[in-house]
LOTIMI-431640 format. One record per residue: x, y, z of N, C-alpha, C in turn; residue number from 1; residue in one letter. Coordinates in Angstrom, 1 decimal. Layout:
+--------+--------+--------+--------+--------+--------+--------+--------+--------+-----+------+
|     nu |     nv |     nw |    cau |    cav |    caw |     cu |     cv |     cw | pos | code |
+--------+--------+--------+--------+--------+--------+--------+--------+--------+-----+------+
|      X |      Y |      Z |      X |      Y |      Z |      X |      Y |      Z | NUM |    a |
...
+--------+--------+--------+--------+--------+--------+--------+--------+--------+-----+------+
This chain:
+--------+--------+--------+--------+--------+--------+--------+--------+--------+-----+------+
|     nu |     nv |     nw |    cau |    cav |    caw |     cu |     cv |     cw | pos | code |
+--------+--------+--------+--------+--------+--------+--------+--------+--------+-----+------+
|  -22.2 |   20.5 |   -3.4 |  -22.5 |   19.1 |   -2.2 |  -23.1 |   20.0 |   -1.1 |   1 |    m |
|  -23.7 |   20.0 |   -0.6 |  -24.2 |   20.5 |    0.7 |  -23.4 |   20.4 |    2.1 |   2 |    e |
|  -23.1 |   21.4 |    2.3 |  -22.2 |   22.0 |    3.4 |  -22.0 |   20.9 |    4.8 |   3 |    e |
|  -23.5 |   20.6 |    4.8 |  -23.3 |   19.3 |    6.4 |  -23.7 |   18.2 |    5.7 |   4 |    n |
|  -23.8 |   17.8 |    4.4 |  -24.1 |   16.3 |    4.1 |  -22.9 |   15.5 |    4.3 |   5 |    k |
|  -23.2 |   14.4 |    5.1 |  -22.0 |   13.2 |    5.3 |  -21.5 |   13.1 |    3.8 |   6 |    p |
|  -20.1 |   12.8 |    3.9 |  -19.3 |   12.1 |    2.6 |  -18.8 |   10.8 |    2.8 |   7 |    r |
|  -18.9 |   10.1 |    1.8 |  -18.5 |    8.7 |    2.3 |  -17.3 |    8.4 |    0.9 |   8 |    l |
|  -16.1 |    7.9 |    1.3 |  -15.1 |    7.3 |    0.2 |  -14.8 |    6.2 |    0.4 |   9 |    f |
|  -14.4 |    5.3 |   -1.2 |  -14.0 |    4.4 |   -0.7 |  -12.9 |    4.2 |   -0.7 |  10 |    l |
|  -12.2 |    3.0 |    0.0 |  -10.7 |    3.3 |    0.2 |  -10.5 |    1.5 |    0.2 |  11 |    n |
|   -9.6 |    1.7 |   -0.8 |   -9.1 |    0.1 |   -1.2 |   -7.5 |    0.5 |   -1.0 |  12 |    m |
|   -7.0 |   -1.2 |   -0.6 |   -5.5 |   -1.0 |   -1.0 |   -5.3 |   -2.5 |   -2.2 |  13 |    i |
|   -4.8 |   -2.3 |   -3.5 |   -4.5 |   -3.4 |   -4.3 |   -3.0 |   -3.5 |   -4.8 |  14 |    v |
|   -2.6 |   -4.8 |   -5.0 |   -1.5 |   -4.9 |   -5.7 |   -1.3 |   -4.1 |   -7.0 |  15 |    a |
|    0.2 |   -3.8 |   -7.2 |    0.4 |   -3.7 |   -9.0 |   -0.1 |   -4.5 |   -9.7 |  16 |    d |
|   -0.2 |   -6.1 |   -9.1 |   -0.1 |   -6.7 |  -10.5 |   -1.8 |   -7.1 |  -10.2 |  17 |    f |
|   -2.8 |   -6.3 |   -9.7 |   -4.3 |   -6.9 |   -9.8 |   -4.6 |   -6.8 |  -11.1 |  18 |    e |
|   -5.4 |   -7.5 |  -11.5 |   -6.1 |   -7.7 |  -12.9 |   -6.9 |   -6.5 |  -13.1 |  19 |    q |
|   -6.9 |   -5.1 |  -13.9 |   -7.9 |   -3.9 |  -13.7 |   -9.4 |   -4.6 |  -14.1 |  20 |    p |
|   -9.6 |   -5.4 |  -15.1 |  -11.2 |   -5.6 |  -15.1 |  -11.6 |   -6.3 |  -13.8 |  21 |    q |
|  -11.1 |   -6.7 |  -13.0 |  -11.5 |   -7.1 |  -11.9 |  -11.7 |   -5.8 |  -10.9 |  22 |    m |
|  -10.8 |   -5.0 |  -10.6 |  -10.8 |   -3.9 |   -9.9 |  -12.1 |   -2.8 |  -10.5 |  23 |    l |
|  -12.2 |   -3.0 |  -11.8 |  -13.2 |   -2.1 |  -12.9 |  -14.3 |   -2.6 |  -12.3 |  24 |    k |
|  -14.8 |   -3.9 |  -12.4 |  -16.0 |   -4.7 |  -11.8 |  -16.6 |   -4.1 |  -10.0 |  25 |    r |
|  -15.5 |   -4.1 |   -9.3 |  -15.3 |   -3.6 |   -7.6 |  -15.8 |   -2.0 |   -8.1 |  26 |    a |
|  -15.4 |   -1.4 |   -8.6 |  -15.3 |    0.2 |   -9.1 |  -17.0 |    0.2 |   -9.5 |  27 |    l |
|  -17.2 |   -0.2 |  -10.5 |  -18.5 |   -0.1 |  -11.0 |  -19.8 |   -0.5 |  -10.0 |  28 |    n |
|  -19.4 |   -1.0 |   -8.8 |  -20.5 |   -1.9 |   -7.9 |  -20.9 |   -0.9 |   -7.1 |  29 |    s |
|  -19.7 |    0.1 |   -6.9 |  -20.1 |    1.2 |   -5.8 |  -19.9 |    2.5 |   -6.4 |  30 |    i |
|  -19.4 |    3.1 |   -7.5 |  -19.3 |    4.1 |   -7.9 |  -20.4 |    5.2 |   -7.4 |  31 |    i |
|  -21.6 |    4.8 |   -7.5 |  -22.9 |    5.8 |   -7.0 |  -23.2 |    5.8 |   -6.0 |  32 |    k |
|  -22.5 |    5.3 |   -5.2 |  -22.6 |    5.1 |   -3.6 |  -22.0 |    6.0 |   -2.9 |  33 |    f |
|  -20.6 |    6.8 |   -3.4 |  -19.4 |    7.2 |   -2.8 |  -19.2 |    8.7 |   -3.6 |  34 |    v |
|  -18.4 |    9.3 |   -2.7 |  -18.5 |   10.8 |   -2.8 |  -17.0 |   10.8 |   -3.5 |  35 |    d |
|  -15.9 |   10.0 |   -3.3 |  -14.6 |    9.7 |   -3.9 |  -14.4 |    8.4 |   -3.8 |  36 |    g |
|  -12.9 |    8.5 |   -4.3 |  -12.3 |    7.2 |   -4.2 |  -10.7 |    7.7 |   -3.9 |  37 |    i |
|  -10.2 |    6.7 |   -3.1 |   -8.8 |    6.6 |   -2.8 |   -8.4 |    5.3 |   -3.0 |  38 |    v |
|   -7.3 |    4.8 |   -3.7 |   -6.4 |    3.7 |   -4.1 |   -5.0 |    3.7 |   -3.4 |  39 |    i |
|   -4.7 |    2.5 |   -2.7 |   -3.4 |    2.7 |   -2.1 |   -2.7 |    1.3 |   -3.3 |  40 |    g |
|   -2.0 |    1.6 |   -3.8 |   -1.6 |    0.8 |   -4.8 |    0.1 |    0.2 |   -4.4 |  41 |    v |
|   -0.1 |   -1.0 |   -3.7 |    1.2 |   -1.4 |   -3.2 |    2.1 |   -2.2 |   -4.6 |  42 |    t |
|    3.5 |   -2.3 |   -4.3 |    4.5 |   -2.3 |   -5.3 |    5.6 |   -3.2 |   -4.4 |  43 |    y |
|    6.4 |   -3.9 |   -5.3 |    7.6 |   -4.6 |   -4.5 |    8.9 |   -4.2 |   -5.1 |  44 |    t |
|    8.8 |   -3.8 |   -6.3 |   10.2 |   -3.4 |   -6.8 |   10.1 |   -1.9 |   -7.4 |  45 |    e |
|    9.3 |   -1.7 |   -8.6 |    8.9 |   -0.4 |   -9.0 |    8.0 |   -0.2 |   -9.3 |  46 |    k |
|    7.6 |    1.5 |   -8.7 |    6.4 |    2.1 |   -8.3 |    5.8 |    2.1 |   -9.9 |  47 |    q |
|    4.7 |    1.7 |  -10.0 |    3.8 |    1.6 |  -11.3 |    3.7 |    3.4 |  -12.1 |  48 |    p |
|    4.0 |    3.1 |  -13.3 |    4.1 |    4.5 |  -13.6 |    2.6 |    4.9 |  -14.5 |  49 |    d |
|    2.4 |    5.8 |  -14.9 |    1.1 |    6.2 |  -15.6 |    0.7 |    5.5 |  -16.8 |  50 |    e |
|    1.5 |    4.4 |  -17.4 |    1.4 |    3.8 |  -18.1 |    0.6 |    2.1 |  -17.7 |  51 |    n |
|    0.9 |    2.0 |  -16.8 |    0.4 |    1.1 |  -16.5 |   -1.1 |    0.5 |  -16.4 |  52 |    s |
|   -1.6 |   -0.5 |  -16.8 |   -3.3 |   -0.6 |  -17.4 |   -4.3 |   -0.4 |  -15.9 |  53 |    p |
|   -3.4 |   -0.6 |  -14.8 |   -4.0 |   -0.2 |  -13.2 |   -4.0 |    0.9 |  -13.4 |  54 |    l |
|   -2.9 |    1.8 |  -13.2 |   -3.2 |    3.2 |  -12.8 |   -3.9 |    4.1 |  -14.0 |  55 |    i |
|   -3.9 |    3.8 |  -15.4 |   -4.8 |    4.4 |  -15.9 |   -6.3 |    3.9 |  -16.0 |  56 |    k |
|   -6.5 |    3.0 |  -15.1 |   -8.4 |    2.5 |  -15.0 |   -8.4 |    3.7 |  -13.6 |  57 |    l |
|   -7.6 |    3.6 |  -12.8 |   -8.2 |    4.1 |  -11.7 |   -7.8 |    6.0 |  -11.9 |  58 |    l |
|   -7.2 |    6.1 |  -12.9 |   -7.6 |    7.6 |  -13.5 |   -9.0 |    8.0 |  -14.3 |  59 |    q |
|   -9.0 |    7.2 |  -14.8 |  -10.6 |    7.1 |  -15.1 |  -11.6 |    7.7 |  -14.2 |  60 |    k |
|  -11.6 |    6.9 |  -12.9 |  -12.3 |    7.1 |  -12.2 |  -12.0 |    8.3 |  -10.9 |  61 |    y |
|  -11.2 |    8.9 |  -11.6 |  -10.5 |   10.1 |  -10.5 |  -10.4 |    9.8 |   -9.5 |  62 |    k |
|   -9.5 |    8.8 |   -9.2 |   -9.4 |    8.1 |   -7.8 |   -7.9 |    8.9 |   -7.5 |  63 |    a |
|   -8.1 |    9.0 |   -5.9 |   -6.6 |    9.6 |   -5.6 |   -6.0 |    8.2 |   -5.4 |  64 |    k |
|   -4.6 |    8.3 |   -6.0 |   -3.7 |    7.4 |   -5.7 |   -2.6 |    7.6 |   -4.8 |  65 |    i |
|   -2.4 |    6.7 |   -3.9 |   -1.1 |    6.4 |   -2.9 |   -0.1 |    5.3 |   -3.5 |  66 |    v |
|    1.1 |    5.5 |   -3.6 |    1.8 |    4.3 |   -3.6 |    2.6 |    4.1 |   -2.3 |  67 |    y |
|    2.6 |    2.6 |   -2.0 |    3.4 |    1.9 |   -1.0 |    4.1 |    0.7 |   -0.9 |  68 |    f |
|    5.4 |    1.1 |   -0.8 |    6.3 |   -0.2 |   -1.3 |    5.7 |   -1.3 |   -0.2 |  69 |    k |
|    5.6 |   -2.5 |   -0.7 |    5.5 |   -3.3 |   -0.1 |    6.4 |   -4.1 |    0.5 |  70 |    w |
|    6.5 |   -4.1 |    1.9 |    7.6 |   -4.9 |    3.3 |    7.1 |   -6.5 |    3.4 |  71 |    v |
|    8.2 |   -6.9 |    3.0 |    7.6 |   -8.2 |    3.7 |    7.9 |   -8.5 |    5.0 |  72 |    y |
|    7.2 |   -8.2 |    5.8 |    7.8 |   -8.5 |    7.7 |    6.7 |   -9.6 |    8.1 |  73 |    d |
+--------+--------+--------+--------+--------+--------+--------+--------+--------+-----+------+
């Protein structure tokens, strides 16, 4: 990557119960236009583990995954 080239990252917040197929369609539609993906995954009780279909999908896209416990305020 050129040093002075502007970079664009996709940032999304998704709930741990999102359907992986819906997220896959969204990622496929943008992947060729971005330099990277950062996804915040919210959860209410237990942080999703690596066996979760959602997390497996995000790993396939080499997304940086950030976890956030959802607070109802």
